[in-house]
C-alpha positions as CSV (number, residue, x, y, z in Angstrom):
1,M,-9.1,-5.3,-5.1
2,R,-9.4,-5.4,-1.3
3,H,-9.8,-1.6,-1.3
4,K,-12.7,-1.8,-3.7
5,T,-14.4,-4.6,-1.6
6,L,-13.9,-2.6,1.6
7,L,-15.2,0.6,0.0
8,I,-18.3,-1.2,-1.3
9,A,-19.0,-2.7,2.1
10,L,-18.5,0.7,3.8
11,I,-20.8,2.5,1.4
12,T,-23.5,-0.3,1.7
13,L,-23.4,0.0,5.5
14,L,-23.7,3.8,5.3
15,L,-26.6,3.5,2.9
16,L,-28.4,1.1,5.2
17,L,-27.8,3.2,8.2
18,A,-29.1,6.3,6.4
19,A,-32.1,4.3,5.1
20,C,-33.0,3.1,8.6
21,Q,-33.5,6.7,9.9
22,N,-37.0,6.7,8.5
23,E,-39.1,9.4,10.1
24,D,-42.4,7.6,9.5
25,K,-44.0,5.8,12.5
26,P,-43.9,2.1,11.9
27,S,-47.2,0.2,11.7
28,D,-48.2,-2.3,14.4
29,G,-47.9,-5.2,12.0
30,D,-49.7,-7.1,9.3
31,S,-53.1,-8.9,9.6
32,N,-51.4,-12.2,10.6
33,G,-49.9,-10.7,13.7
34,N,-46.3,-10.4,12.3
35,P,-44.4,-7.3,13.4
36,A,-44.0,-4.6,10.9
37,L,-40.8,-4.4,8.9
38,P,-39.2,-1.0,8.7
39,T,-39.6,0.9,5.6
40,L,-36.2,1.8,4.1
41,T,-36.3,5.4,3.0
42,P,-33.0,7.2,2.4
43,T,-32.8,10.5,4.3
44,A,-29.4,11.7,3.3
45,A,-27.2,11.8,0.2
46,L,-23.8,10.3,0.5
47,S,-20.8,12.0,-1.1
48,P,-18.3,9.8,-2.9
49,V,-15.2,8.7,-1.1
50,T,-11.8,8.8,-2.9
51,I,-9.1,6.6,-1.2
52,N,-6.8,6.1,-4.2
53,P,-7.5,7.8,-7.5
54,N,-5.3,5.3,-9.4
55,P,-7.8,2.6,-10.6
56,S,-5.1,-0.2,-10.4
57,G,-4.4,0.7,-6.8
58,I,-0.7,0.7,-7.5
59,Q,1.3,3.9,-7.2
60,A,4.2,4.2,-9.6
61,E,7.2,6.3,-9.0
62,T,10.8,6.6,-10.2
63,I,13.5,7.7,-7.9
64,P,16.6,9.7,-9.1
65,A,19.2,7.8,-11.0
66,Q,22.3,6.6,-9.1
67,K,25.8,5.7,-10.2
68,L,27.4,2.8,-8.5
69,S,30.8,0.9,-8.5
70,P,31.0,-2.7,-9.7
71,G,31.2,-5.5,-7.1
72,E,29.1,-6.9,-4.3
73,G,26.6,-4.3,-3.3
74,R,23.2,-3.7,-1.7
75,L,19.9,-2.0,-2.1
76,V,18.9,-0.1,1.0
77,L,15.2,0.5,1.2
78,N,14.0,2.8,3.9
79,I,10.3,3.5,4.5
80,S,9.1,6.5,6.5
81,M,5.6,7.1,7.8
82,P,4.2,10.0,9.8
83,E,4.6,10.0,13.6
84,G,1.9,8.0,15.2
85,Y,1.8,5.3,12.5
86,K,3.4,1.8,12.4
87,F,3.5,-1.4,10.3
88,N,0.5,-3.6,10.7
89,N,1.3,-6.4,13.1
90,L,-1.2,-8.8,11.4
91,A,-0.3,-8.5,7.7
92,P,3.1,-8.9,6.2
93,F,5.1,-6.3,4.3
94,V,5.8,-7.8,0.9
95,G,8.7,-6.7,-1.3
96,E,9.6,-8.2,-4.7
97,F,12.8,-7.0,-6.3
98,S,14.0,-7.4,-9.9
99,S,16.3,-5.9,-12.5
100,D,15.9,-5.5,-16.2
101,N,19.5,-6.1,-17.0
102,S,22.5,-8.2,-15.8
103,A,24.3,-5.0,-14.7
104,V,22.4,-5.5,-11.5
105,S,21.5,-9.0,-10.4
106,I,19.7,-10.4,-7.4
107,T,19.7,-14.0,-6.2
108,E,16.4,-15.8,-6.2
109,S,16.5,-16.1,-2.4
110,D,16.9,-12.3,-2.0
111,A,14.4,-11.3,-4.7
112,K,11.4,-11.5,-2.3
113,I,10.8,-10.5,1.3
114,E,7.6,-11.2,3.2
115,E,7.8,-10.1,6.8
116,I,5.5,-8.8,9.5
117,E,6.8,-5.5,11.0
118,P,10.1,-5.6,9.1
119,K,13.1,-3.9,10.6
120,L,14.2,-0.8,8.7
121,P,16.1,-0.2,6.6
122,I,15.5,-3.3,4.5
123,V,18.7,-4.4,2.9
124,V,18.8,-6.5,-0.3
125,P,22.1,-7.9,-1.5
126,I,22.9,-7.2,-5.2
127,T,25.8,-7.9,-7.6
128,L,26.9,-4.9,-9.7
129,R,28.5,-5.2,-13.2
130,P,29.4,-2.4,-15.6
131,G,26.3,-1.2,-17.5
132,E,22.9,0.3,-16.9
133,A,19.9,-1.4,-15.3
134,T,16.6,-0.4,-13.7
135,M,15.6,-2.2,-10.5
136,T,11.9,-2.6,-9.9
137,L,10.6,-2.8,-6.4
138,N,7.0,-4.1,-6.1
139,L,5.9,-3.3,-2.5
140,S,2.8,-4.1,-0.5
141,I,2.9,-2.2,2.7
142,Y,0.3,-2.7,5.5
143,W,0.4,0.1,8.1
144,C,-1.9,1.5,10.8
145,E,-2.3,4.3,13.3
146,A,-0.3,3.3,16.3
147,V,-3.0,4.2,18.8
148,N,-6.2,3.4,16.9
149,E,-5.0,0.1,15.3
150,T,-8.4,-0.4,13.7
151,L,-7.6,2.3,11.1
152,C,-5.2,0.6,8.7
153,F,-4.0,1.2,5.2
154,V,-2.6,-0.8,2.3
155,D,0.0,1.0,0.2
156,R,0.9,-0.8,-3.1
157,R,3.8,0.7,-5.1
158,E,6.0,0.0,-8.0
159,V,9.3,1.9,-7.5
160,K,11.8,2.2,-10.3
161,V,15.4,2.6,-9.3
162,P,17.6,3.5,-12.4
163,L,21.3,2.5,-11.9
164,T,24.5,3.0,-13.8
165,V,27.4,0.8,-12.8
166,A,30.8,2.1,-13.8
167,A,34.4,2.2,-12.5
168,D,34.0,5.8,-11.4
169,G,31.0,5.1,-9.2
170,I,31.5,6.1,-5.5
171,S,29.5,3.5,-3.8
172,T,28.0,0.0,-4.1
173,Q,24.9,1.0,-2.2
174,A,21.7,1.9,-4.0
175,L,19.3,3.9,-1.9
176,A,15.5,3.9,-2.1
177,E,13.5,6.2,0.2
178,I,9.7,5.7,0.4
179,A,7.5,8.1,2.3
180,L,4.0,6.9,3.3
181,V,1.2,9.4,3.5
182,P,-2.3,8.5,4.9
183,P,-5.0,8.5,2.3
184,V,-7.3,11.6,2.2
185,V,-11.0,10.9,2.4
186,Q,-12.9,13.5,0.3
């Protein structure tokens, strides 16, 4: 929703700026001595801007299935961004973690993280029991250009992590790699 509000404000500003470039010479004022108000005449057409083609604003992705061993484990979430970018130091990273089955369980205190400039990787303790489960990671990531901090982005994602827990699993560590890509303005 914030993207839409920001986009509407930006387009409105651009329309006003274009409209104020009226080539007509303003009059000296009205008959009561009031100064003339500028006539708003658009002089340029604006092309549409696409920031995120998904109308909900949430990107959905599923990472490859992983096979884990039963026991105390952890989800390791690593977020990469291009060189020259960093987490926003004014808005928190928010991660909410859940599982659709008791094969993977997360304590209530570990099910949510809200932190400004989190240290990577983010590690979430989980308990693993034989069976299959899909973990869901709902992420809100605020990040900016490192030099021009006024250009910031919000990346909202729902990441599915399918897991099979069995005695022949080789690890108790589930991995989730997220790569951030700056939006393209068209």
